[in-house]
N, C-alpha and C positions, 0 to 999 in steps of 0.2 A: 193306133192306126197302123194298118198293114198294107203291104204291097206284095203280091205273089205269096201270101201266107207268112211273110216275115214282118216283124215289127220295125217301123221306122220312126215312130213317135208315140210317146205315152203321155196322156194328159192327166194331170193330177186334179181331177174334178172336185175332190173333197178338200182341196187345199185353199186357203185364203191368205194371200193372193194365189191365184191360179198358177200352176207350174206346168211346164212341158219338158219332157226328156227327149233328147234327139241324139242321133248317132252322128259322129264326126270323125274325120281323119284325126289320128292321135296328135299330130303337130298343131292342127287348127284348134282342137279341143283345149290344149294348153294355152294357146294365145288368147282364146276367148275368155278363159278363166282368169288370166292375168290382166285382161283389159276391162272386164265388167264384174263388179261385185255381185251381181245377181245371177252370174253363171258359176255353177258349182259342179264338181264331179258327179256323175250320174248316181242318183239315189237308188241303192240296191241294184246297181247295174255295173257292168265292166267299166271301171273308171278310166281306162285307157281310151275307150271308144265312145263313151256316152257323157253328155253334159245334161244337167238339169237346170233349166232357166226359170227363174221366178219372174212372173209377168207383173211387175210392180210399177211399170211405167218408166223405169229408168233406161230401158232400151227401146229404141224406135221400133214400132210394129213391122216396118219394112225389113229391118234386119232379122227379126225373129222369123218372119215368113220366108225369107231367103234361106235361113238355117234349116227350116223344116223342108223346103224344097231340096236343099243339098243333101239332107238326110235321106229323103225319098230316093234321090238319084243314086246315092251311095249303096243303099240296100238293093234297089232295082238292078244296078249294075253287077251286084254280086250273085244274082240269081242264075240258075242254069239257063242257057239260051232258049231252050224249049219253053220255059215259063215266061221268060222275058219277051219272046216273040208273041205270046198270047195277050200281053198287056197293051 
């Protein structure tokens, strides 16, 4: 999934259970990993900024959706203002 041509989420459609990789602030990424067993460092991604979440039912959907929204916001806010203004 992209915003302004930049990836903010990657869905592991071929995985069972489903996974989603999302961008995070580095400090938040570490907290989520230490709090939830189903949150791991980003698979084949920059481990400092990305987490891969296994959607196995152990984390409430509301939390995962909020993390995806946060990832969108983080990537959108990092875009040049010209692109951000077009969104």
